[in-house]
C-alpha atoms as a printed R data frame, in Angstrom:
    type eleno elety resid chain resno       x       y       z
1   ATOM     1    CA   MET     A     1  -8.010  -4.810 -16.135
2   ATOM     2    CA   SER     A     2  -9.062  -5.575 -19.713
3   ATOM     3    CA   GLU     A     3 -12.378  -3.946 -19.002
4   ATOM     4    CA   HIS     A     4 -10.778  -0.668 -17.955
5   ATOM     5    CA   ALA     A     5  -8.254  -0.949 -20.887
6   ATOM     6    CA   ARG     A     6 -11.255  -0.831 -23.384
7   ATOM     7    CA   GLU     A     7 -12.457   2.523 -21.857
8   ATOM     8    CA   PRO     A     8 -11.710   5.359 -24.245
9   ATOM     9    CA   LEU     A     9  -8.759   7.561 -23.509
10  ATOM    10    CA   PRO     A    10  -9.472  11.202 -23.518
11  ATOM    11    CA   GLU     A    11  -9.579  12.911 -26.835
12  ATOM    12    CA   ASN     A    12  -6.180  14.137 -27.904
13  ATOM    13    CA   ALA     A    13  -4.688  12.456 -24.838
14  ATOM    14    CA   THR     A    14  -1.226  13.691 -23.864
15  ATOM    15    CA   MET     A    15   1.580  11.603 -21.988
16  ATOM    16    CA   ARG     A    16   0.288  12.965 -18.620
17  ATOM    17    CA   ASP     A    17  -3.327  11.993 -19.601
18  ATOM    18    CA   ILE     A    18  -2.396   8.503 -20.109
19  ATOM    19    CA   PHE     A    19  -0.318   8.214 -16.952
20  ATOM    20    CA   ASP     A    20  -3.379   9.645 -15.018
21  ATOM    21    CA   TYR     A    21  -5.681   6.997 -16.788
22  ATOM    22    CA   CYS     A    22  -3.218   4.151 -15.824
23  ATOM    23    CA   LYS     A    23  -2.990   5.540 -12.334
24  ATOM    24    CA   LYS     A    24  -6.684   5.542 -11.955
25  ATOM    25    CA   HIS     A    25  -7.093   2.009 -13.241
26  ATOM    26    CA   ASN     A    26  -3.869   0.507 -11.631
27  ATOM    27    CA   ILE     A    27  -2.010  -0.200 -14.838
28  ATOM    28    CA   HIS     A    28   1.651   0.093 -15.003
29  ATOM    29    CA   SER     A    29   2.506   3.361 -17.010
30  ATOM    30    CA   LEU     A    30   5.600   3.977 -19.158
31  ATOM    31    CA   ALA     A    31   3.849   6.830 -20.828
32  ATOM    32    CA   GLN     A    32   5.487   9.682 -18.731
33  ATOM    33    CA   GLY     A    33   9.072  10.575 -17.990
34  ATOM    34    CA   MET     A    34   9.146   9.758 -14.032
35  ATOM    35    CA   ILE     A    35  12.376   8.837 -12.349
36  ATOM    36    CA   GLU     A    36  11.568   6.426  -9.613
37  ATOM    37    CA   LEU     A    37  15.053   6.421  -8.239
38  ATOM    38    CA   PRO     A    38  14.962   8.917  -5.328
39  ATOM    39    CA   PRO     A    39  17.434  11.858  -5.217
40  ATOM    40    CA   PRO     A    40  20.783  11.106  -3.631
41  ATOM    41    CA   GLU     A    41  20.598  10.853   0.061
42  ATOM    42    CA   LEU     A    42  23.428  13.358   0.552
43  ATOM    43    CA   LEU     A    43  21.479  15.928  -1.467
44  ATOM    44    CA   ARG     A    44  18.388  15.276   0.494
45  ATOM    45    CA   GLU     A    45  20.282  15.782   3.788
46  ATOM    46    CA   ILE     A    46  21.736  19.171   2.618
47  ATOM    47    CA   LEU     A    47  18.123  20.274   1.663
48  ATOM    48    CA   SER     A    48  16.776  19.234   5.114
49  ATOM    49    CA   VAL     A    49  19.339  21.631   6.890
50  ATOM    50    CA   ILE     A    50  18.681  24.444   4.429
51  ATOM    51    CA   VAL     A    51  14.864  24.401   4.893
52  ATOM    52    CA   SER     A    52  15.546  24.654   8.663
53  ATOM    53    CA   GLY     A    53  17.074  28.095   8.207
54  ATOM    54    CA   THR     A    54  15.635  31.333   9.384
55  ATOM    55    CA   THR     A    55  15.482  32.863   5.829
56  ATOM    56    CA   VAL     A    56  13.576  29.907   4.185
57  ATOM    57    CA   HIS     A    57  10.424  32.043   3.848
58  ATOM    58    CA   GLN     A    58  12.132  34.871   1.715
59  ATOM    59    CA   TYR     A    59  11.949  35.638  -2.032
60  ATOM    60    CA   ARG     A    60  15.079  34.491  -3.726
61  ATOM    61    CA   ALA     A    61  17.150  36.777  -6.131
62  ATOM    62    CA   ARG     A    62  15.365  37.216  -9.492
63  ATOM    63    CA   GLN     A    63  18.312  35.911 -11.529
64  ATOM    64    CA   GLY     A    64  18.826  33.217  -9.069
65  ATOM    65    CA   GLU     A    65  21.074  33.297  -5.936
66  ATOM    66    CA   GLU     A    66  24.687  33.949  -6.620
67  ATOM    67    CA   VAL     A    67  25.854  30.877  -4.798
68  ATOM    68    CA   TYR     A    68  23.703  28.830  -7.102
69  ATOM    69    CA   ARG     A    69  24.937  30.525 -10.310
70  ATOM    70    CA   ASP     A    70  28.533  30.289  -9.152
71  ATOM    71    CA   ALA     A    71  28.047  26.591  -8.530
72  ATOM    72    CA   ILE     A    72  26.462  25.889 -11.866
73  ATOM    73    CA   ALA     A    73  29.214  27.820 -13.732
74  ATOM    74    CA   SER     A    74  31.832  25.943 -11.843
75  ATOM    75    CA   HIS     A    75  30.150  22.646 -12.551
76  ATOM    76    CA   LEU     A    76  29.896  23.414 -16.372
77  ATOM    77    CA   ASN     A    77  33.559  24.353 -16.189
78  ATOM    78    CA   SER     A    78  34.845  21.195 -14.649
79  ATOM    79    CA   GLU     A    79  32.269  18.711 -16.058
80  ATOM    80    CA   TRP     A    80  32.025  20.121 -19.581
81  ATOM    81    CA   GLY     A    81  35.031  22.388 -20.076
82  ATOM    82    CA   ALA     A    82  32.817  25.464 -20.562
83  ATOM    83    CA   LYS     A    83  35.387  27.994 -19.495
84  ATOM    84    CA   ALA     A    84  33.479  31.014 -21.238
85  ATOM    85    CA   VAL     A    85  30.412  30.460 -19.012
86  ATOM    86    CA   THR     A    86  30.401  32.487 -15.825
87  ATOM    87    CA   ALA     A    87  27.675  33.309 -13.253
88  ATOM    88    CA   ALA     A    88  26.628  36.359 -15.326
89  ATOM    89    CA   ASN     A    89  25.631  33.860 -18.025
90  ATOM    90    CA   ILE     A    90  23.450  31.779 -15.874
91  ATOM    91    CA   MET     A    91  19.713  32.451 -14.797
92  ATOM    92    CA   ALA     A    92  17.982  30.178 -12.320
93  ATOM    93    CA   THR     A    93  14.624  28.961 -13.647
94  ATOM    94    CA   GLN     A    94  11.524  27.222 -12.304
95  ATOM    95    CA   GLY     A    95  12.772  23.891 -13.877
96  ATOM    96    CA   VAL     A    96  13.450  23.390 -17.547
97  ATOM    97    CA   SER     A    97   9.894  24.480 -18.338
98  ATOM    98    CA   GLY     A    98  10.249  27.897 -16.629
99  ATOM    99    CA   GLY     A    99  13.445  28.261 -18.817
100 ATOM   100    CA   ILE     A   100  11.696  27.194 -21.914
101 ATOM   101    CA   ILE     A   101   8.719  29.680 -21.138
102 ATOM   102    CA   ALA     A   102  11.206  32.566 -20.716
103 ATOM   103    CA   SER     A   103  13.053  31.782 -23.889
104 ATOM   104    CA   LEU     A   104   9.782  31.784 -25.736
105 ATOM   105    CA   LEU     A   105   8.749  35.023 -24.099
106 ATOM   106    CA   TYR     A   106  11.947  36.435 -25.399
107 ATOM   107    CA   ALA     A   107  11.304  35.053 -28.823
108 ATOM   108    CA   ARG     A   108   8.017  36.756 -28.998
109 ATOM   109    CA   ALA     A   109   9.284  40.132 -27.568
110 ATOM   110    CA   LYS     A   110  11.940  40.017 -30.343
111 ATOM   111    CA   GLY     A   111   9.105  39.698 -33.007
112 ATOM   112    CA   VAL     A   112   9.464  36.085 -33.783
113 ATOM   113    CA   LYS     A   113   6.125  35.039 -35.309
114 ATOM   114    CA   HIS     A   114   6.712  31.146 -35.734
115 ATOM   115    CA   VAL     A   115   8.739  28.818 -33.618
116 ATOM   116    CA   GLY     A   116   9.996  25.693 -35.342
117 ATOM   117    CA   MET     A   117   9.867  22.316 -33.897
118 ATOM   118    CA   LEU     A   118  11.734  19.148 -35.484
119 ATOM   119    CA   GLN     A   119   9.539  16.400 -35.765
120 ATOM   120    CA   PRO     A   120   9.524  14.130 -33.746
121 ATOM   121    CA   PHE     A   121   9.273  16.972 -31.059
122 ATOM   122    CA   TYR     A   122   8.494  17.025 -27.220
123 ATOM   123    CA   THR     A   123   4.799  17.455 -27.013
124 ATOM   124    CA   TYR     A   124   4.964  20.118 -24.219
125 ATOM   125    CA   HIS     A   125   6.972  22.476 -26.401
126 ATOM   126    CA   LYS     A   126   3.934  22.720 -28.673
127 ATOM   127    CA   LEU     A   127   1.603  23.436 -25.722
128 ATOM   128    CA   GLN     A   128   4.098  26.007 -24.432
129 ATOM   129    CA   VAL     A   129   4.519  27.852 -27.770
130 ATOM   130    CA   HIS     A   130   0.517  28.041 -27.970
131 ATOM   131    CA   SER     A   131   0.340  29.369 -24.403
132 ATOM   132    CA   VAL     A   132   3.015  31.910 -24.875
133 ATOM   133    CA   TYR     A   133   1.611  33.231 -28.219
134 ATOM   134    CA   GLY     A   134  -2.094  32.752 -27.376
135 ATOM   135    CA   THR     A   135  -2.635  30.433 -30.444
136 ATOM   136    CA   SER     A   136  -4.736  27.208 -30.461
137 ATOM   137    CA   GLY     A   137  -3.526  23.718 -30.605
138 ATOM   138    CA   THR     A   138  -6.921  22.789 -32.210
139 ATOM   139    CA   ALA     A   139  -6.747  25.157 -35.118
140 ATOM   140    CA   GLU     A   140  -6.287  23.735 -38.614
141 ATOM   141    CA   CYS     A   141  -2.945  23.223 -39.770
142 ATOM   142    CA   GLU     A   142  -1.594  24.919 -42.858
143 ATOM   143    CA   GLU     A   143   0.680  22.703 -45.001
144 ATOM   144    CA   ARG     A   144   4.039  23.863 -46.211
145 ATOM   145    CA   SER     A   145   6.512  22.292 -48.469
146 ATOM   146    CA   TRP     A   146   8.794  21.738 -45.293
147 ATOM   147    CA   GLY     A   147   6.096  20.829 -42.960
148 ATOM   148    CA   SER     A   148   3.029  22.728 -41.430
149 ATOM   149    CA   VAL     A   149   2.047  25.708 -39.374
150 ATOM   150    CA   GLN     A   150  -0.524  25.845 -36.580
151 ATOM   151    CA   GLY     A   151  -0.786  29.160 -34.988
152 ATOM   152    CA   ALA     A   152   2.689  30.166 -33.788
153 ATOM   153    CA   CYS     A   153   3.998  26.506 -34.138
154 ATOM   154    CA   ALA     A   154   5.940  25.436 -37.123
155 ATOM   155    CA   PHE     A   155   6.206  21.686 -37.390
156 ATOM   156    CA   ILE     A   156   9.343  20.878 -39.478
157 ATOM   157    CA   ASN     A   157   9.245  17.454 -41.287
158 ATOM   158    CA   GLY     A   158  11.937  14.960 -40.295
159 ATOM   159    CA   ALA     A   159  13.775  12.758 -42.617
160 ATOM   160    CA   THR     A   160  12.641   9.036 -42.936
161 ATOM   161    CA   THR     A   161  14.494   5.915 -42.370
162 ATOM   162    CA   THR     A   162  13.436   2.359 -42.600
163 ATOM   163    CA   ILE     A   163  13.027   0.381 -39.391
164 ATOM   164    CA   GLY     A   164  11.309  -2.994 -39.103
165 ATOM   165    CA   GLY     A   165  10.353  -2.784 -42.692
166 ATOM   166    CA   VAL     A   166   8.393   0.565 -41.958
167 ATOM   167    CA   GLU     A   167   9.287   4.099 -43.059
168 ATOM   168    CA   VAL     A   168   9.806   6.066 -40.020
169 ATOM   169    CA   GLU     A   169  10.249   9.870 -39.760
170 ATOM   170    CA   ILE     A   170  12.687  10.115 -36.974
171 ATOM   171    CA   GLU     A   171  15.902  11.747 -38.427
172 ATOM   172    CA   VAL     A   172  16.909  15.454 -38.922
173 ATOM   173    CA   ASN     A   173  15.776  16.847 -42.282
174 ATOM   174    CA   TRP     A   174  18.275  19.577 -43.078
175 ATOM   175    CA   GLU     A   175  16.502  20.698 -46.220
176 ATOM   176    CA   ALA     A   176  13.354  21.071 -44.363
177 ATOM   177    CA   ILE     A   177  14.983  23.157 -41.679
178 ATOM   178    CA   ALA     A   178  16.678  25.428 -44.386
179 ATOM   179    CA   SER     A   179  13.276  25.896 -46.142
180 ATOM   180    CA   ALA     A   180  11.645  26.676 -42.888
181 ATOM   181    CA   LEU     A   181  14.124  29.251 -41.951
182 ATOM   182    CA   ASP     A   182  13.826  30.719 -45.473
183 ATOM   183    CA   ASP     A   183  10.091  31.009 -44.995
184 ATOM   184    CA   GLY     A   184  10.437  33.161 -42.005
185 ATOM   185    CA   VAL     A   185  10.455  30.772 -39.100
186 ATOM   186    CA   GLY     A   186  12.374  32.905 -36.490
187 ATOM   187    CA   ALA     A   187  13.190  30.437 -33.834
188 ATOM   188    CA   LEU     A   188  13.925  26.666 -33.357
189 ATOM   189    CA   ILE     A   189  13.290  24.889 -30.244
190 ATOM   190    CA   VAL     A   190  15.275  21.549 -30.229
191 ATOM   191    CA   CYS     A   191  15.740  18.836 -27.586
192 ATOM   192    CA   ASN     A   192  19.335  17.364 -27.499
193 ATOM   193    CA   PRO     A   193  19.165  14.656 -26.632
194 ATOM   194    CA   ILE     A   194  15.949  14.350 -28.413
195 ATOM   195    CA   ASN     A   195  12.803  13.569 -26.603
196 ATOM   196    CA   PRO     A   196  11.211  11.119 -27.738
197 ATOM   197    CA   SER     A   197  13.531   9.475 -30.294
198 ATOM   198    CA   GLY     A   198  16.568   9.125 -27.934
199 ATOM   199    CA   ARG     A   199  18.744  10.451 -30.672
200 ATOM   200    CA   VAL     A   200  21.723  12.663 -29.679
201 ATOM   201    CA   LEU     A   201  22.893  15.187 -32.238
202 ATOM   202    CA   LYS     A   202  26.507  15.032 -33.063
203 ATOM   203    CA   GLU     A   203  28.869  18.015 -32.633
204 ATOM   204    CA   GLU     A   204  29.064  18.848 -36.262
205 ATOM   205    CA   GLU     A   205  25.183  18.713 -36.389
206 ATOM   206    CA   VAL     A   206  24.767  21.141 -33.474
207 ATOM   207    CA   LYS     A   207  27.342  23.402 -34.951
208 ATOM   208    CA   LYS     A   208  25.474  23.388 -38.454
209 ATOM   209    CA   MET     A   209  22.175  24.050 -36.655
210 ATOM   210    CA   VAL     A   210  23.772  27.074 -34.757
211 ATOM   211    CA   GLN     A   211  25.086  28.436 -37.946
212 ATOM   212    CA   MET     A   212  22.016  27.960 -39.966
213 ATOM   213    CA   CYS     A   213  20.019  29.985 -37.549
214 ATOM   214    CA   ALA     A   214  22.751  32.585 -37.299
215 ATOM   215    CA   ASP     A   215  22.850  33.008 -41.000
216 ATOM   216    CA   LYS     A   216  19.040  33.750 -41.016
217 ATOM   217    CA   GLY     A   217  19.012  35.892 -37.800
218 ATOM   218    CA   ALA     A   218  17.001  33.136 -36.119
219 ATOM   219    CA   LEU     A   219  17.109  32.126 -32.305
220 ATOM   220    CA   LEU     A   220  18.093  28.616 -31.488
221 ATOM   221    CA   ILE     A   221  16.538  27.367 -28.031
222 ATOM   222    CA   LEU     A   222  18.253  24.090 -26.973
223 ATOM   223    CA   ASP     A   223  16.314  21.926 -24.458
224 ATOM   224    CA   GLU     A   224  19.168  19.930 -22.767
225 ATOM   225    CA   CYS     A   225  17.420  18.274 -20.008
226 ATOM   226    CA   TYR     A   226  18.939  15.104 -20.867
227 ATOM   227    CA   ALA     A   227  22.451  16.296 -21.379
228 ATOM   228    CA   ASP     A   228  23.652  14.168 -18.527
229 ATOM   229    CA   LEU     A   229  21.859  11.016 -19.797
230 ATOM   230    CA   THR     A   230  23.630   9.423 -22.737
231 ATOM   231    CA   PHE     A   231  24.610   5.765 -23.228
232 ATOM   232    CA   GLY     A   232  27.734   3.789 -24.171
233 ATOM   233    CA   ASP     A   233  30.213   5.839 -25.737
234 ATOM   234    CA   VAL     A   234  27.846   8.598 -27.000
235 ATOM   235    CA   THR     A   235  28.759  11.956 -25.781
236 ATOM   236    CA   HIS     A   236  26.677  15.269 -25.644
237 ATOM   237    CA   TYR     A   237  27.910  18.449 -27.242
238 ATOM   238    CA   CYS     A   238  26.649  21.803 -26.346
239 ATOM   239    CA   PRO     A   239  27.771  25.091 -28.366
240 ATOM   240    CA   MET     A   240  28.266  26.879 -25.000
241 ATOM   241    CA   HIS     A   241  31.153  24.365 -24.310
242 ATOM   242    CA   ASP     A   242  33.153  26.482 -26.696
243 ATOM   243    CA   SER     A   243  31.992  30.106 -26.198
244 ATOM   244    CA   VAL     A   244  28.798  31.957 -25.242
245 ATOM   245    CA   VAL     A   245  26.856  32.194 -28.634
246 ATOM   246    CA   ASP     A   246  24.467  35.251 -29.009
247 ATOM   247    CA   ASN     A   247  21.740  33.493 -30.901
248 ATOM   248    CA   VAL     A   248  21.564  30.483 -28.686
249 ATOM   249    CA   ILE     A   249  19.658  29.907 -25.417
250 ATOM   250    CA   VAL     A   250  20.486  26.692 -23.549
251 ATOM   251    CA   VAL     A   251  18.046  25.286 -20.913
252 ATOM   252    CA   ARG     A   252  18.951  22.580 -18.518
253 ATOM   253    CA   GLY     A   253  17.654  21.056 -15.119
254 ATOM   254    CA   PHE     A   254  18.034  18.271 -12.704
255 ATOM   255    CA   SER     A   255  14.526  16.694 -12.784
256 ATOM   256    CA   LYS     A   256  15.763  13.504 -14.482
257 ATOM   257    CA   VAL     A   257  19.303  13.000 -13.701
258 ATOM   258    CA   LEU     A   258  18.785  13.703  -9.992
259 ATOM   259    CA   GLY     A   259  15.190  12.623  -9.750
260 ATOM   260    CA   VAL     A   260  14.033  16.009  -8.399
261 ATOM   261    CA   GLN     A   261  11.016  16.485 -10.543
262 ATOM   262    CA   SER     A   262   9.098  18.414  -7.995
263 ATOM   263    CA   TRP     A   263  11.919  20.727  -6.754
264 ATOM   264    CA   ARG     A   264  11.504  22.850  -9.823
265 ATOM   265    CA   VAL     A   265  15.007  24.116 -10.182
266 ATOM   266    CA   GLY     A   266  16.929  24.493 -13.543
267 ATOM   267    CA   TYR     A   267  18.863  27.166 -15.432
268 ATOM   268    CA   VAL     A   268  19.370  29.033 -18.600
269 ATOM   269    CA   ILE     A   269  22.820  29.631 -20.257
270 ATOM   270    CA   ALA     A   270  23.074  32.749 -22.491
271 ATOM   271    CA   SER     A   271  24.781  35.910 -23.329
272 ATOM   272    CA   GLU     A   272  24.637  38.469 -20.293
273 ATOM   273    CA   GLU     A   273  22.453  40.779 -22.537
274 ATOM   274    CA   LEU     A   274  19.927  37.921 -23.156
275 ATOM   275    CA   ILE     A   275  19.984  36.796 -19.717
276 ATOM   276    CA   ALA     A   276  19.092  40.294 -18.449
277 ATOM   277    CA   GLU     A   277  15.959  40.370 -20.845
278 ATOM   278    CA   CYS     A   278  15.044  36.859 -19.833
279 ATOM   279    CA   VAL     A   279  15.156  37.805 -16.144
280 ATOM   280    CA   ALA     A   280  12.673  40.493 -16.671
281 ATOM   281    CA   LEU     A   281  10.250  38.043 -18.517
282 ATOM   282    CA   HIS     A   282  10.721  35.156 -16.162
283 ATOM   283    CA   ASP     A   283  10.239  37.056 -12.940
284 ATOM   284    CA   PRO     A   284   6.450  38.283 -13.185
285 ATOM   285    CA   ILE     A   285   5.318  34.613 -13.934
286 ATOM   286    CA   TYR     A   286   7.521  32.805 -11.412
287 ATOM   287    CA   ILE     A   287   8.563  35.533  -8.917
288 ATOM   288    CA   SER     A   288  11.554  33.454  -7.793
289 ATOM   289    CA   VAL     A   289  12.863  29.923  -7.940
290 ATOM   290    CA   PRO     A   290  12.580  27.802  -4.879
291 ATOM   291    CA   ILE     A   291  14.977  27.482  -1.999
292 ATOM   292    CA   THR     A   292  15.887  24.135  -3.493
293 ATOM   293    CA   GLN     A   293  18.587  26.027  -5.451
294 ATOM   294    CA   HIS     A   294  20.607  26.614  -2.330
295 ATOM   295    CA   ALA     A   295  20.840  22.663  -1.845
296 ATOM   296    CA   MET     A   296  22.084  22.351  -5.449
297 ATOM   297    CA   ALA     A   297  24.614  25.129  -4.918
298 ATOM   298    CA   VAL     A   298  26.050  23.285  -1.858
299 ATOM   299    CA   TYR     A   299  25.835  19.811  -3.588
300 ATOM   300    CA   PHE     A   300  27.685  20.770  -6.646
301 ATOM   301    CA   LYS     A   301  30.243  22.818  -4.834
302 ATOM   302    CA   GLN     A   302  31.106  19.972  -2.297
303 ATOM   303    CA   ASP     A   303  29.966  16.711  -3.655
304 ATOM   304    CA   ALA     A   304  30.650  16.494  -7.333
305 ATOM   305    CA   ASP     A   305  31.901  12.941  -6.917
306 ATOM   306    CA   ASN     A   306  28.519  11.785  -5.333
307 ATOM   307    CA   TYR     A   307  26.803  13.337  -8.317
308 ATOM   308    CA   ALA     A   308  29.074  11.487 -10.747
309 ATOM   309    CA   GLU     A   309  28.270   8.239  -8.854
310 ATOM   310    CA   HIS     A   310  24.475   8.803  -8.895
311 ATOM   311    CA   ARG     A   311  24.404   9.562 -12.497
312 ATOM   312    CA   ALA     A   312  26.371   6.362 -13.410
313 ATOM   313    CA   GLU     A   313  23.924   4.374 -11.087
314 ATOM   314    CA   LEU     A   314  21.015   5.861 -12.756
315 ATOM   315    CA   LYS     A   315  22.307   5.378 -16.462
316 ATOM   316    CA   ALA     A   316  23.154   1.656 -15.674
317 ATOM   317    CA   LEU     A   317  19.627   1.120 -14.162
318 ATOM   318    CA   MET     A   318  17.899   2.759 -17.210
319 ATOM   319    CA   TRP     A   319  19.958   0.769 -19.703
320 ATOM   320    CA   ALA     A   320  19.266  -2.380 -17.767
321 ATOM   321    CA   ASN     A   321  15.581  -1.783 -17.825
322 ATOM   322    CA   TRP     A   322  15.789  -1.054 -21.627
323 ATOM   323    CA   GLU     A   323  17.570  -4.464 -22.155
324 ATOM   324    CA   VAL     A   324  14.564  -6.079 -20.470
325 ATOM   325    CA   LEU     A   325  11.715  -4.083 -21.977
326 ATOM   326    CA   ALA     A   326  13.084  -4.030 -25.591
327 ATOM   327    CA   PRO     A   327  12.812  -7.979 -26.237
328 ATOM   328    CA   ALA     A   328   9.677  -8.106 -23.862
329 ATOM   329    CA   PHE     A   329   7.706  -5.622 -26.115
330 ATOM   330    CA   GLY     A   330   9.098  -7.515 -29.122
331 ATOM   331    CA   LYS     A   331   7.994 -10.877 -27.929
332 ATOM   332    CA   ALA     A   332   4.577  -9.616 -26.569
333 ATOM   333    CA   PHE     A   333   3.444  -7.277 -29.502
334 ATOM   334    CA   GLY     A   334   5.929  -7.959 -32.409
335 ATOM   335    CA   TRP     A   335   7.192  -4.430 -32.316
336 ATOM   336    CA   THR     A   336  10.654  -3.421 -33.334
337 ATOM   337    CA   PRO     A   337  12.733  -1.559 -30.792
338 ATOM   338    CA   ILE     A   338  14.769   1.763 -31.617
339 ATOM   339    CA   ALA     A   339  17.674   1.638 -29.206
340 ATOM   340    CA   PRO     A   340  18.137   5.189 -27.617
341 ATOM   341    CA   GLU     A   341  21.412   6.921 -27.646
342 ATOM   342    CA   GLY     A   342  20.367   9.227 -24.652
343 ATOM   343    CA   THR     A   343  17.263  10.403 -22.598
344 ATOM   344    CA   MET     A   344  15.140   8.024 -20.618
345 ATOM   345    CA   TYR     A   345  12.907   6.884 -23.388
346 ATOM   346    CA   GLY     A   346  12.654   4.046 -25.913
347 ATOM   347    CA   CYS     A   347  10.646   4.060 -28.997
348 ATOM   348    CA   PHE     A   348   9.270   1.035 -30.953
349 ATOM   349    CA   VAL     A   349   7.914   0.638 -34.573
350 ATOM   350    CA   HIS     A   350   4.598  -1.125 -34.501
351 ATOM   351    CA   ASN     A   351   2.499  -2.905 -37.079
352 ATOM   352    CA   GLU     A   352  -0.888  -1.975 -35.816
353 ATOM   353    CA   LYS     A   353  -3.595  -0.047 -37.784
354 ATOM   354    CA   SER     A   354  -3.048   3.126 -35.877
355 ATOM   355    CA   ASP     A   355  -1.147   4.433 -32.820
356 ATOM   356    CA   MET     A   356  -4.056   4.328 -30.665
357 ATOM   357    CA   ASP     A   357  -4.711   0.623 -31.685
358 ATOM   358    CA   ALA     A   358  -1.049   0.031 -30.374
359 ATOM   359    CA   VAL     A   359  -1.814   2.002 -27.227
360 ATOM   360    CA   GLN     A   360  -4.992  -0.012 -26.489
361 ATOM   361    CA   LYS     A   361  -3.190  -3.252 -27.272
362 ATOM   362    CA   ALA     A   362  -0.641  -2.365 -24.703
363 ATOM   363    CA   LEU     A   363  -3.347  -1.266 -22.146
364 ATOM   364    CA   GLU     A   364  -4.969  -4.735 -22.638
365 ATOM   365    CA   LYS     A   365  -1.719  -6.267 -21.652
366 ATOM   366    CA   GLY     A   366  -1.630  -4.071 -18.391
367 ATOM   367    CA   VAL     A   367   0.985  -1.409 -19.586
368 ATOM   368    CA   GLY     A   368   0.542   2.305 -20.804
369 ATOM   369    CA   ILE     A   369   2.468   3.826 -23.413
370 ATOM   370    CA   CYS     A   370   2.405   7.001 -25.579
371 ATOM   371    CA   PRO     A   371   1.273   6.965 -29.214
372 ATOM   372    CA   GLY     A   372   3.848   8.091 -31.451
373 ATOM   373    CA   GLY     A   373   1.509  10.532 -33.390
374 ATOM   374    CA   ILE     A   374   1.484  12.907 -30.499
375 ATOM   375    CA   PHE     A   375   5.100  13.979 -31.257
376 ATOM   376    CA   TYR     A   376   4.117  15.082 -34.740
377 ATOM   377    CA   GLY     A   377   2.198  17.908 -36.170
378 ATOM   378    CA   GLY     A   378  -0.230  18.384 -39.286
379 ATOM   379    CA   THR     A   379  -1.292  15.346 -41.167
380 ATOM   380    CA   HIS     A   380   1.062  12.813 -39.783
381 ATOM   381    CA   PRO     A   381   0.417   9.093 -40.527
382 ATOM   382    CA   SER     A   382   0.391   6.721 -37.594
383 ATOM   383    CA   SER     A   383   3.555   4.651 -37.269
């Protein structure tokens, strides 16, 4: 195993590259967000009936089937108190990624030149922005007072805090966000809960971000893939819980909370006008969302209690895993854990010379991890 671990990883390796590397060499991988707990048996049984139907082969409605959108609106109402959200405010998407792509296409169509990402950011957001805008992820970054710009990507510096004796850029930097918006950044894409830090933005922070964007005529895209996965007494707040906000697009899915990564079904929440424009942008790329949306519709309409039970089981399992892994990594490597408030990820502050040295050290112990530097843009020091 150690011989394989010394083989070089691909240049600019992503979390999926590291996962593939580990799979090839039979190394345990913690480098990619993969839920191993299978979907609820009841949900799988519902799907097995649906795929036996005589209309299984047909295209689905472009905005998503009405039964699916109705079920999601009802779920948001009962679970989150989002009484202002109706089926007309919902668009079915090919997973969260499909919703993000449609949102970025909308931003581009509205003349947005740069999309801001708060460091640390989800790596695929950077790739998705470059894909939609046709810019390069290998281009040189232009440094700004608030961060850096690479093509259409605007990397906004985070605020630092001291963890394990090391200054770590992991908090929200409000001054940098304000400066970026002043400098013409026309949209922000933000995970909440935040991938990878596990931080959950408080209600007042979300409202502040919504208002800052509104004041500058900027779009706020909220990737809420992990909205259902918070720990302890931490709660998640979404601006759509109160009212439908014109400059906000919320994207959600079930890949993590229900373990349906390959089912490719998610949804967007936005104003009716914005939804209509996003449907026209989503359709030519994805054509329609898979028939799995029908299973989700039946499940959420009829079996909300089963969903709550499964979610509780998953959260308990993940937290139990963290309570094992955090001290184990500390003992094996001397790294300091950063306890997550949400998501399915845990970060550590290391004392190696570089992130990749930390990755190689973990590989030699038989485990794959992600280097922290991939969640930052520009000239970011390893930590």
